[in-house]
C-alpha positions as CSV (number, residue, x, y, z in Angstrom):
1,X,70.2,123.2,97.7
2,X,72.6,121.5,100.1
3,X,74.7,123.3,102.7
4,X,76.9,122.0,105.5
5,X,77.4,123.4,109.0
6,X,80.3,122.7,111.4
7,X,78.7,122.6,114.8
8,X,80.2,123.9,118.0
9,X,81.5,122.1,121.1
10,X,78.1,120.9,122.1
11,X,76.8,119.6,118.7
12,X,73.4,118.5,119.8
13,X,72.5,121.8,121.3
14,X,73.9,123.5,118.2
15,X,71.9,121.3,115.9
16,X,68.6,121.9,117.8
17,X,69.3,125.7,117.7
18,X,69.8,125.4,113.9
19,X,66.6,123.5,113.4
20,X,64.7,126.0,115.6
21,X,65.9,129.0,113.6
22,X,64.9,127.5,110.3
23,X,61.5,126.3,111.7
24,X,60.7,129.8,113.1
25,X,61.4,131.2,109.7
26,X,59.0,128.8,108.1
27,X,61.6,126.9,106.1
28,X,61.4,123.1,105.5
29,X,64.7,121.4,106.1
30,X,66.2,118.0,106.0
31,X,69.2,117.3,108.3
32,X,71.8,114.6,108.0
33,X,74.9,114.2,110.1
34,X,77.7,113.5,107.6
35,X,80.7,113.7,109.9
36,X,81.3,114.2,113.6
37,X,80.0,117.8,114.3
38,X,79.1,118.3,110.7
39,X,75.5,118.3,109.5
40,X,74.3,118.6,105.9
41,X,71.1,120.6,105.3
42,X,68.7,120.4,102.4
43,X,66.9,123.8,102.3
44,X,65.8,126.3,99.7
45,X,68.0,129.1,101.0
46,X,70.5,129.7,103.8
47,X,71.4,133.3,104.2
48,X,74.4,134.7,106.0
49,X,72.1,136.7,108.1
50,X,70.5,133.5,109.4
51,X,74.0,132.0,110.0
52,X,75.2,135.0,112.0
53,X,72.1,134.8,114.2
54,X,73.4,131.4,115.5
55,X,75.4,130.9,118.7
56,X,76.4,127.3,118.2
57,X,77.6,127.0,114.6
58,X,81.2,127.6,113.6
59,X,81.3,127.6,109.8
60,X,78.8,127.0,107.0
61,X,79.4,126.0,103.4
62,X,77.6,125.3,100.1
63,X,77.9,122.1,98.1
64,X,80.1,122.4,95.0
65,X,80.2,118.7,93.9
66,X,79.5,115.2,95.1
67,X,81.1,112.1,93.4
68,X,81.7,108.5,94.2
69,X,84.6,108.1,96.7
70,X,86.5,105.5,94.7
71,X,86.5,107.9,91.7
72,X,88.1,110.6,93.8
73,X,90.6,108.5,95.7
74,X,91.7,106.9,92.4
75,X,92.7,110.2,90.8
76,X,92.0,113.2,93.2
77,X,93.9,115.8,91.2
78,X,91.8,115.2,88.1
79,X,88.7,116.4,90.0
80,X,90.3,119.5,91.4
81,X,91.8,120.7,88.2
82,X,88.5,120.5,86.3
83,X,87.7,124.0,84.9
84,X,84.1,124.0,86.1
85,X,85.2,123.0,89.6
86,X,87.9,125.7,89.7
87,X,85.3,128.3,88.6
88,X,82.8,127.2,91.3
89,X,85.5,127.4,93.9
90,X,87.2,130.7,93.0
91,X,84.9,132.5,90.6
92,X,86.6,135.3,88.6
93,X,89.3,136.3,91.1
94,X,92.8,137.1,89.9
95,X,94.6,136.2,93.1
96,X,93.4,133.4,95.3
97,X,94.1,131.7,98.6
98,X,92.8,128.3,99.6
99,X,92.9,125.7,102.3
100,X,91.8,122.1,102.2
101,X,90.0,120.3,105.1
102,X,89.0,116.6,105.3
103,X,86.0,115.4,107.3
104,X,84.2,112.2,107.9
105,X,85.4,108.6,107.3
106,X,88.7,109.5,105.7
107,X,90.2,106.5,104.0
108,X,93.3,105.0,105.6
109,X,96.4,106.8,104.5
110,X,94.5,109.5,102.6
111,X,95.2,112.2,105.3
112,X,98.9,112.1,104.5
113,X,98.1,112.8,100.9
114,X,96.2,116.0,101.5
115,X,99.2,118.3,101.7
116,X,100.9,116.9,98.6
117,X,97.5,117.1,96.8
118,X,97.1,120.7,97.8
119,X,100.6,121.5,96.5
120,X,99.9,119.9,93.2
121,X,96.6,121.8,92.9
122,X,98.5,125.0,93.7
123,X,100.9,124.4,90.8
124,X,98.0,124.0,88.5
125,X,96.1,127.0,89.8
126,X,99.2,129.2,89.1
127,X,98.6,128.7,85.4
128,X,95.2,130.4,85.8
129,X,95.6,133.0,88.5
130,X,98.2,135.8,89.0
131,X,98.9,134.8,92.6
132,X,98.0,131.6,94.5
133,X,98.5,130.9,98.2
134,X,98.0,127.6,100.0
135,X,97.1,128.1,103.7
136,X,98.2,124.9,105.5
137,X,96.6,123.8,108.7
138,X,98.2,121.6,111.4
139,X,94.8,119.9,111.9
140,X,92.7,117.9,109.4
141,X,90.2,120.8,109.3
142,X,90.8,124.5,109.0
143,X,89.6,126.5,112.0
144,X,87.3,129.5,111.7
145,X,90.1,131.7,113.1
146,X,92.4,130.6,110.3
147,X,89.8,131.2,107.7
148,X,89.1,134.7,108.9
149,X,92.7,135.7,109.5
150,X,93.8,134.5,106.1
151,X,90.8,136.0,104.3
152,X,90.0,132.6,102.8
153,X,86.4,133.7,102.3
154,X,87.7,135.7,99.3
155,X,89.3,132.5,98.1
156,X,88.2,129.0,98.9
157,X,88.2,127.1,102.2
158,X,87.5,123.7,100.7
159,X,85.8,120.9,102.6
160,X,86.2,117.3,101.5
161,X,83.6,115.2,103.4
162,X,83.9,111.5,103.1
163,X,80.4,110.2,103.7
164,X,79.3,106.6,103.0
165,X,80.5,105.9,99.5
166,X,80.8,109.5,98.3
167,X,83.0,112.5,98.7
168,X,81.1,115.8,99.1
169,X,82.9,119.1,98.3
170,X,81.8,122.2,100.0
171,X,83.0,125.8,100.0
172,X,82.9,127.9,103.2
173,X,80.5,130.9,102.9
174,X,81.0,132.4,106.4
175,X,82.5,131.7,109.8
176,X,81.2,132.6,113.2
177,X,82.0,136.2,114.3
178,X,84.2,135.1,117.2
179,X,85.5,138.7,117.7
180,X,82.1,140.0,118.5
181,X,81.2,137.2,120.9
182,X,84.5,137.7,122.7
183,X,84.0,141.4,123.0
184,X,80.5,140.9,124.5
185,X,82.0,138.4,126.9
186,X,85.3,140.0,128.0
187,X,85.1,143.5,126.7
188,X,81.9,144.8,128.3
189,X,82.3,147.2,131.2
190,X,80.8,145.0,134.0
191,X,81.8,141.4,134.4
192,X,82.8,139.3,137.4
193,X,83.4,135.6,138.1
194,X,80.0,135.1,139.8
195,X,77.6,137.1,137.5
196,X,79.4,137.3,134.2
197,X,80.1,133.6,133.3
198,X,77.2,132.7,131.1
199,X,78.8,132.5,127.6
200,X,77.1,134.9,125.1
201,X,77.0,132.0,122.6
202,X,75.0,129.9,125.0
203,X,72.7,132.8,126.0
204,X,72.0,133.3,122.3
205,X,71.1,129.6,121.8
206,X,68.8,129.8,124.8
207,X,66.9,132.8,123.3
208,X,66.6,131.0,120.0
209,X,65.2,127.8,121.6
210,X,62.6,130.0,123.3
211,X,61.3,131.1,119.9
212,X,61.3,134.8,121.0
213,X,60.9,137.2,118.1
214,X,60.7,140.9,117.4
215,X,57.3,141.4,119.1
216,X,58.0,139.2,122.1
217,X,58.4,140.4,125.7
218,X,61.3,138.5,127.3
219,X,61.9,138.4,131.0
220,X,65.1,137.2,132.7
221,X,64.4,137.1,136.5
222,X,68.1,136.3,137.3
223,X,69.5,139.0,135.0
224,X,73.0,139.0,136.5
225,X,75.2,141.1,134.2
226,X,72.6,141.0,131.4
227,X,74.0,138.4,129.0
228,X,70.7,136.9,128.1
229,X,69.1,140.3,127.5
230,X,72.0,141.5,125.4
231,X,71.7,138.5,123.0
232,X,67.9,138.8,122.9
233,X,68.2,142.4,121.9
234,X,70.7,141.6,119.2
235,X,68.3,139.0,117.9
236,X,65.7,141.6,117.5
237,X,63.5,141.2,120.6
238,X,62.3,144.7,121.3
239,X,60.9,144.5,124.8
240,X,63.4,143.3,127.5
241,X,62.8,142.9,131.2
242,X,65.4,142.0,133.8
243,X,65.1,141.5,137.5
244,X,67.5,140.3,140.1
245,X,67.6,139.9,143.9
246,X,71.0,141.8,144.0
247,X,70.7,145.6,143.2
248,X,74.4,145.6,142.1
249,X,73.5,143.2,139.3
250,X,70.8,145.7,138.0
251,X,73.5,148.4,137.9
252,X,75.9,146.0,136.1
253,X,73.3,144.9,133.5
254,X,72.2,148.5,132.8
255,X,75.8,149.5,132.1
256,X,76.4,146.5,129.9
257,X,73.3,147.0,127.9
258,X,73.9,150.8,127.5
259,X,77.4,149.9,126.3
260,X,76.1,147.4,123.8
261,X,73.3,149.7,122.5
262,X,76.0,152.3,121.6
263,X,77.7,149.6,119.4
264,X,74.7,148.3,117.4
265,X,71.9,149.6,115.3
266,X,69.4,147.4,117.2
267,X,67.0,149.2,119.5
268,X,65.0,147.8,122.4
269,X,62.9,148.9,125.3
270,X,64.6,147.9,128.6
271,X,63.1,147.6,132.1
272,X,65.4,146.7,134.9
273,X,64.5,146.4,138.6
274,X,65.7,144.7,141.8
275,X,63.4,141.9,142.8
276,X,63.2,138.4,144.2
277,X,61.5,135.9,141.9
278,X,59.9,134.3,144.9
279,X,57.9,137.4,145.5
280,X,57.5,138.9,142.0
281,X,53.9,138.7,140.7
282,X,52.8,138.5,137.0
283,X,50.8,141.7,137.5
284,X,54.1,143.6,138.0
285,X,55.2,142.7,134.5
286,X,52.1,142.0,132.4
287,X,52.4,140.6,128.8
288,X,55.5,138.6,129.3
289,X,55.7,136.0,126.4
290,X,59.0,134.3,127.1
291,X,61.0,133.6,130.3
292,X,64.7,132.8,129.7
293,X,67.1,132.6,132.6
294,X,70.0,130.9,134.3
295,X,69.6,129.9,137.9
296,X,72.5,131.1,139.9
297,X,75.4,128.6,139.8
298,X,76.7,129.9,143.2
299,X,80.2,131.0,144.0
300,X,82.9,129.6,141.6
301,X,84.1,126.2,142.8
302,X,87.7,125.2,143.2
303,X,87.0,121.4,143.5
304,X,84.3,118.9,142.9
305,X,81.4,119.2,145.4
306,X,80.9,116.3,147.9
307,X,77.5,114.6,147.3
308,X,76.1,116.2,150.5
309,X,77.2,119.6,149.4
310,X,75.7,119.1,145.9
311,X,72.4,118.1,147.4
312,X,72.3,121.2,149.5
313,X,73.1,123.4,146.5
314,X,70.5,121.6,144.4
315,X,67.8,122.2,147.0
316,X,68.5,126.0,147.0
317,X,68.3,126.0,143.2
318,X,65.0,124.0,143.3
319,X,63.3,126.7,145.3
320,X,64.2,129.3,142.7
321,X,63.3,127.1,139.8
322,X,59.8,126.4,141.3
323,X,59.3,130.1,141.9
324,X,60.2,130.8,138.3
325,X,57.7,128.2,137.1
326,X,55.0,129.6,139.3
327,X,55.6,133.1,137.9
328,X,55.6,131.9,134.3
329,X,52.4,130.0,134.8
330,X,50.8,133.1,136.1
331,X,51.7,134.9,132.9
332,X,48.7,134.0,130.6
333,X,50.7,135.2,127.6
334,X,53.9,133.2,128.4
335,X,54.5,130.6,125.6
336,X,58.0,129.3,126.4
337,X,60.4,128.9,129.3
338,X,64.1,128.2,128.7
339,X,66.1,127.6,131.8
340,X,69.8,126.8,132.6
341,X,69.9,124.7,135.8
342,X,73.2,123.8,137.5
343,X,74.2,120.2,138.0
344,X,77.2,118.8,139.9
345,X,79.1,115.8,138.5
346,X,80.8,113.3,140.7
347,X,83.7,111.0,140.1
348,X,81.5,108.0,140.4
349,X,77.7,107.7,139.9
350,X,75.2,110.1,138.4
351,X,75.5,113.8,138.8
352,X,73.3,115.7,141.3
353,X,70.6,117.6,139.5
354,X,68.0,120.1,140.5
355,X,64.6,118.4,141.0
356,X,61.5,120.1,139.5
357,X,58.0,119.3,138.3
358,X,57.2,120.2,134.7
359,X,54.8,123.1,134.8
360,X,51.2,122.2,134.1
361,X,50.4,123.2,130.5
362,X,54.0,123.0,129.4
363,X,56.1,120.2,127.8
364,X,59.8,119.8,127.2
365,X,61.1,120.6,123.7
366,X,61.0,117.4,121.7
367,X,64.7,116.9,121.1
368,X,64.8,113.1,120.9
369,X,64.9,113.0,117.1
370,X,68.3,114.7,117.2
371,X,69.2,113.2,120.6
372,X,69.7,109.8,119.0
373,X,72.5,111.4,116.9
374,X,74.4,112.7,120.0
375,X,73.1,110.7,122.9
376,X,75.8,111.6,125.4
377,X,74.7,115.2,125.4
378,X,71.0,114.6,126.3
379,X,70.2,114.3,130.0
380,X,67.9,111.6,131.2
381,X,65.0,114.0,131.4
382,X,65.5,115.6,128.0
383,X,67.7,118.5,128.7
384,X,71.0,119.4,127.1
385,X,74.1,119.1,129.3
386,X,76.6,121.9,128.7
387,X,79.9,121.6,130.5
388,X,83.6,122.1,129.9
389,X,86.0,119.4,131.0
390,X,87.7,121.7,133.5
391,X,84.4,122.8,135.2
392,X,83.1,121.5,138.6
393,X,79.5,122.5,137.9
394,X,77.7,122.2,134.6
395,X,74.5,123.6,133.1
396,X,71.5,121.6,132.0
397,X,69.5,123.6,129.4
398,X,65.8,122.8,129.5
399,X,63.3,124.3,127.0
400,X,59.6,124.2,127.8
401,X,56.8,125.0,125.3
402,X,53.2,125.8,126.1
403,X,50.8,123.0,125.1
404,X,47.5,124.5,126.0
């Protein structure tokens, strides 16, 4: 079966998360980028449960039909009013709502035809359904927010993807639960500008890249407000450990995880304690299988760092990163490390990055197969750069797997 996924703001990272999730479930997949930030997936099954476990995917859809592009552009309405196509799009509903999105290499002038085409389709649909509503979008594609607010999942959010010499028609099956992500980001009891800025979506991606599962023991040695642990718990990891040099962070993380546990049916064992990663020993927390963490980005910046400032910041982060690697290497059971390291961009030249040596017995996640699809998102050493345009410090996501 063929499905399509609209990837998030960092499509390479989203794509690698998607591939990792399918691989850990033992499913064989074939991926193909069919439009900017849209990937087609050939797979036996793609459940909503799997989709909702993702942090970097916005919408997913199932293929309804694929036809030659010239056949569609010659007479597009003929395709849409076909009875079999209508039934596959709307089923047996009596009242329907729909939206139409266009992706890919849209033929010149065709975008202007989308609204008139949708209006013609609506007129035809009125002959078959009691009530028909066309939800118009100002953009070429319908956002997940528009889909959710207009209850288009009960109707049809139709994708028309122009790919090579074909048009592929997909119907949205689900959209990302943006309300829940926002609540876990802004609605939890303890959050501040220094310790609460790791987006839950990114934390979820990091946990997925680690391969942690239900029986894993996951340790975040820079726990902050507990974002990584909260996403790990929601993904089913049952043993969570968090340490931090600042005792207040332990208090904050405890309150946030208690708050979250009251709002979910997921259960986990939680151990939180103040501690400096430079002095924590593996014997204190035996059996750790995954280390997932974000090195402290420092105080929020109001401007770009000067090169000398950035070098100083990077050296401080390097000490912490090397301490984390030493701790993980001492854990005989540790199979993966996923780390978010800060980097500092400059107006000219390469950004300042944290230096490190890959731990003996570990290798970087092989992302170059997908990296060729989105080369600007892959750092020179194989990490994933994650940064908003208005930020003065970015995150480089590095995933290490045990090789021996």
